[in-house]
C-alpha positions as CSV (number, residue, x, y, z in Angstrom):
1,M,10.2,13.9,30.7
2,Q,12.4,14.5,27.6
3,K,9.4,14.7,25.3
4,I,7.7,17.2,27.5
5,A,10.8,19.3,27.7
6,A,11.2,19.1,23.9
7,A,7.8,20.6,23.4
8,N,8.7,23.8,25.4
9,M,12.1,24.6,24.0
10,S,13.0,27.9,22.3
11,I,15.1,28.1,19.2
12,E,18.1,29.2,21.3
13,D,17.6,26.3,23.7
14,I,17.4,23.9,20.8
15,I,20.6,25.1,19.2
16,N,22.4,25.1,22.6
17,G,21.1,21.6,23.3
18,I,22.2,20.2,19.9
19,N,25.7,21.7,20.5
20,S,25.9,20.7,24.2
21,R,27.8,17.4,23.8
22,D,25.5,16.0,26.4
23,E,23.6,13.1,24.9
24,N,20.4,13.7,27.0
25,K,20.3,17.4,26.0
26,E,21.1,16.4,22.4
27,L,18.2,14.0,22.3
28,T,15.8,16.5,23.8
29,A,16.8,19.2,21.4
30,T,16.6,16.9,18.4
31,R,13.1,15.8,19.3
32,A,12.2,19.5,19.6
33,V,13.5,20.1,16.1
34,W,11.2,17.4,14.8
35,K,8.2,18.5,16.8
36,S,8.5,22.2,15.8
37,N,8.7,21.3,12.2
38,K,6.0,18.7,12.4
39,V,3.5,20.9,14.1
40,E,4.1,24.0,12.0
41,R,4.9,22.2,8.8
42,K,7.6,24.7,8.2
43,S,11.0,25.5,9.8
44,H,11.3,27.8,12.8
45,F,14.9,28.5,11.7
46,S,16.3,30.7,9.0
47,I,18.1,28.8,6.3
48,T,21.4,30.2,7.6
49,N,20.9,28.8,11.0
50,T,19.6,25.5,9.5
51,N,22.8,25.2,7.4
52,L,25.2,26.2,10.1
53,F,23.7,24.7,13.2
54,I,21.0,22.2,12.6
55,I,21.5,19.9,9.6
56,P,25.2,19.2,9.9
57,K,24.9,18.3,13.6
58,L,21.9,16.1,13.0
59,V,23.7,14.3,10.2
60,E,26.6,13.8,12.7
61,F,24.1,12.3,15.2
62,L,23.2,9.6,12.6
63,S,26.6,8.0,13.1
64,R,26.0,7.5,16.9
65,V,25.6,3.8,16.6
66,N,25.6,3.3,20.4
67,N,22.6,5.7,20.7
68,P,19.8,4.4,18.6
69,A,17.3,6.8,20.2
70,L,19.3,9.8,19.0
71,Q,19.7,8.3,15.6
72,S,16.0,7.7,15.2
73,A,15.2,11.3,16.5
74,S,17.7,12.7,14.0
75,I,16.2,10.7,11.1
76,R,12.8,12.2,11.9
77,A,14.0,15.7,12.3
78,L,16.1,15.6,9.1
79,C,13.2,14.3,7.1
80,E,11.0,17.2,8.3
81,I,13.7,19.8,7.6
82,G,14.6,18.2,4.2
83,C,10.9,18.3,3.1
84,A,10.2,21.8,4.2
85,N,11.3,23.9,1.2
86,D,13.8,24.0,-1.7
87,D,16.6,25.7,0.2
88,Q,16.4,23.2,3.1
89,T,16.2,20.3,0.6
90,K,19.5,21.5,-1.0
91,A,21.1,21.9,2.4
92,F,19.9,18.4,3.4
93,V,21.6,16.9,0.3
94,S,24.7,19.0,0.7
95,A,25.3,17.7,4.2
96,G,25.4,14.1,3.0
97,A,22.2,13.2,4.8
98,I,21.0,10.7,2.1
99,T,24.2,8.8,2.2
100,Q,23.9,8.5,6.0
101,F,20.3,7.4,5.8
102,I,21.3,4.6,3.3
103,Y,24.1,3.5,5.7
104,L,21.5,3.1,8.5
105,L,19.6,0.5,6.4
106,D,22.3,-1.8,7.7
107,S,22.1,-0.7,11.3
108,P,22.2,-3.3,14.0
109,H,19.1,-1.7,15.5
110,P,15.9,-2.8,13.8
111,A,14.0,0.3,14.9
112,V,16.6,2.5,13.3
113,V,16.5,0.5,10.1
114,K,12.7,0.8,9.9
115,R,12.8,4.5,10.6
116,A,15.5,5.2,8.0
117,G,13.6,3.1,5.3
118,S,10.3,4.8,6.1
119,E,11.6,8.3,5.9
120,L,13.6,7.6,2.8
121,S,10.5,6.4,1.1
122,V,8.6,9.5,2.2
123,M,11.2,11.8,0.8
124,A,11.5,9.9,-2.4
125,S,7.7,9.9,-2.9
126,Y,7.0,13.5,-2.2
127,I,10.2,15.4,-3.0
128,Q,11.1,15.2,-6.7
129,E,14.6,16.7,-6.0
130,L,15.4,13.8,-3.6
131,R,13.8,10.9,-5.5
132,E,16.5,10.3,-8.1
133,E,19.4,10.4,-5.7
134,I,17.6,8.2,-3.1
135,I,16.6,5.6,-5.7
136,K,20.0,5.6,-7.3
137,S,21.7,5.0,-4.0
138,L,19.3,2.1,-3.2
139,L,19.8,0.4,-6.5
140,T,23.6,0.4,-6.1
141,L,23.1,-1.9,-3.1
142,I,21.4,-4.6,-5.1
143,K,24.4,-6.7,-6.0
144,P,25.7,-10.3,-5.2
145,D,27.9,-9.4,-2.3
146,T,25.1,-7.4,-0.4
147,S,24.0,-9.3,2.7
148,V,20.4,-10.6,2.9
149,K,19.8,-8.4,5.9
150,L,20.6,-5.2,3.9
151,L,18.8,-6.4,0.8
152,R,15.7,-6.9,3.0
153,S,16.0,-3.3,4.1
154,V,16.5,-2.0,0.6
155,T,13.5,-4.0,-0.7
156,Y,11.4,-2.7,2.2
157,T,12.3,0.9,1.3
158,L,11.6,0.3,-2.4
159,E,8.2,-1.2,-1.6
160,N,7.4,1.8,0.6
161,I,8.4,4.2,-2.2
162,C,6.0,2.3,-4.6
163,S,3.2,2.3,-2.1
164,K,3.4,5.9,-1.2
165,S,3.8,7.0,-4.8
166,S,0.6,5.1,-5.8
167,K,-1.3,6.6,-2.9
168,I,-0.6,10.2,-4.1
169,N,-1.6,9.2,-7.7
170,D,2.0,9.4,-8.8
171,S,3.3,6.5,-10.9
172,P,6.2,4.7,-9.1
173,P,9.4,5.2,-11.1
174,A,9.8,2.7,-14.0
175,V,13.5,2.6,-13.2
176,L,12.7,0.3,-10.3
177,L,11.4,-2.5,-12.5
178,P,14.7,-4.2,-13.4
179,A,15.6,-4.2,-9.7
180,L,12.3,-5.7,-8.7
181,A,12.5,-8.2,-11.5
182,H,15.8,-9.3,-9.9
183,L,14.5,-9.2,-6.3
184,I,11.5,-11.5,-6.9
185,N,14.0,-14.2,-7.9
186,S,15.6,-14.1,-4.5
187,N,15.7,-17.2,-2.3
188,D,14.6,-15.1,0.7
189,E,10.9,-15.2,1.4
190,Q,10.8,-11.7,3.0
191,I,12.5,-10.1,-0.1
192,I,10.1,-12.0,-2.4
193,V,7.0,-10.7,-0.5
194,L,8.2,-7.1,-0.5
195,A,9.2,-7.2,-4.2
196,C,5.8,-8.7,-5.1
197,K,4.0,-6.0,-3.1
198,A,6.1,-3.3,-4.9
199,L,5.1,-4.7,-8.3
200,K,1.4,-4.6,-7.2
201,H,1.7,-0.9,-6.5
202,I,3.3,-0.3,-9.8
203,L,0.5,-2.0,-11.7
204,N,-1.9,0.8,-11.6
205,G,-2.5,1.5,-15.3
206,A,-2.3,0.1,-18.8
207,Q,1.2,1.6,-19.4
208,Q,2.5,0.3,-16.2
209,V,1.1,-3.2,-16.9
210,H,2.9,-3.1,-20.3
211,Q,6.2,-2.1,-18.6
212,V,5.9,-4.8,-16.0
213,V,5.3,-7.5,-18.6
214,D,8.2,-6.2,-20.7
215,A,10.4,-6.4,-17.6
216,G,10.1,-10.2,-17.8
217,V,8.5,-10.8,-14.4
218,V,5.5,-12.8,-15.5
219,P,7.1,-16.3,-15.5
220,R,8.5,-15.8,-12.0
221,L,5.1,-14.4,-10.7
222,V,3.3,-17.5,-12.1
223,E,5.9,-19.7,-10.5
224,L,5.3,-18.1,-7.2
225,L,1.6,-19.2,-7.3
226,G,3.0,-22.6,-6.3
227,Y,4.7,-21.2,-3.2
228,K,3.5,-22.7,0.1
229,K,3.4,-19.4,2.1
230,V,0.2,-17.3,1.9
231,A,2.3,-14.2,2.4
232,V,3.8,-14.8,-1.0
233,I,0.7,-16.1,-2.8
234,I,-1.5,-13.2,-2.0
235,P,0.6,-10.3,-3.4
236,T,1.5,-12.6,-6.4
237,L,-2.2,-13.2,-7.2
238,E,-3.0,-9.5,-6.8
239,S,-0.2,-8.6,-9.3
240,I,-1.3,-11.3,-11.8
241,C,-4.9,-10.2,-11.6
242,M,-3.9,-6.7,-12.5
243,I,-1.8,-7.9,-15.4
244,V,-4.7,-10.0,-16.7
245,N,-7.0,-6.9,-16.4
246,G,-4.7,-5.2,-19.0
247,D,-5.5,-6.8,-22.3
248,I,-5.7,-10.2,-24.1
249,V,-2.1,-10.1,-25.1
250,Q,-0.9,-9.8,-21.5
251,T,-3.4,-12.4,-20.4
252,K,-1.9,-14.8,-22.9
253,F,1.5,-14.1,-21.4
254,V,0.2,-15.2,-18.0
255,L,-1.4,-18.4,-19.4
256,A,1.7,-19.2,-21.5
257,A,3.7,-19.1,-18.3
258,G,1.6,-21.9,-16.9
259,A,-0.9,-20.1,-14.6
260,F,-3.7,-22.6,-15.2
261,K,-1.9,-25.5,-13.5
262,F,-2.0,-23.6,-10.2
263,L,-5.6,-22.4,-10.3
264,G,-7.2,-25.7,-9.3
265,K,-5.4,-25.8,-5.9
266,L,-5.7,-22.1,-5.3
267,L,-9.5,-22.2,-5.8
268,V,-9.8,-24.7,-2.9
269,H,-7.0,-23.2,-0.8
270,P,-7.7,-23.1,3.0
271,N,-7.1,-19.4,3.0
272,R,-10.3,-17.4,2.1
273,V,-8.4,-14.5,0.6
274,V,-6.4,-16.8,-1.7
275,V,-9.6,-18.4,-2.9
276,Q,-11.3,-15.0,-3.6
277,L,-8.3,-13.8,-5.5
278,A,-8.0,-17.0,-7.5
279,A,-11.7,-16.8,-8.4
280,K,-11.2,-13.1,-9.4
281,L,-8.3,-14.2,-11.7
282,V,-10.4,-16.9,-13.4
283,A,-13.2,-14.4,-13.9
284,A,-10.7,-11.8,-15.4
285,I,-9.3,-14.4,-17.8
286,H,-12.8,-15.4,-18.9
287,I,-13.7,-11.7,-19.5
288,Q,-10.6,-11.2,-21.7
289,F,-11.4,-14.2,-23.9
290,A,-15.1,-13.4,-24.1
291,A,-14.5,-9.8,-25.2
């Protein structure tokens, strides 16, 4: 019923609902903000109203830890508003929304964590004005005293940024490479998988291959070929294939790191995708040396 009501709210009703101090009305109004922006792809509010009534209140809703539904709705609404135009992007930043989104990566509610990570990656990928601050904030969390839970959320968000950037033909920021080089050395399998996937997204051109090799990740990638879990092996093989497709020098880096000793087992691996990727890697190595 709330979603139906949200679809029919006027601007006045939305503002009244957001300021009502009634959580049901707040949630309905917040969903209406998201829906109106999503459907129209532009705000129904003047920038004055957005600044005074919408953004600050939605940012406040992000702190409602006991109401994950309201938090999630606010994340979606703020992302739509922040991406609408330059003025609203500035208002979004000024209200401290990015900081609050980052805090939510450590939320006790998995759905809120996923929503915050996904929307941060959307904004960092599509809005240049937000990219630098979002990435800078994420990178400050990669430190020894950060919990594994939070590091997983950070790595998930970085992987999403790399994925979305590559899909819009925009090279993922090279500033991420040192962080990813650190993350693939984690002892946590989920972090390793996400970091390997992020590297795969970065490896979309000769310059990017060169930067990845220079970041010193090749020895660790080759080491991960011996990992037992397919979830790790597949993105690792994909990344190494892309490196070998670069040039003979980069291929030699891979071989010098000991890739050959893993290929025999990978070519007879029970997983079909692993076998296909291993065969692709062998073929790519052959092509480089035959050229």
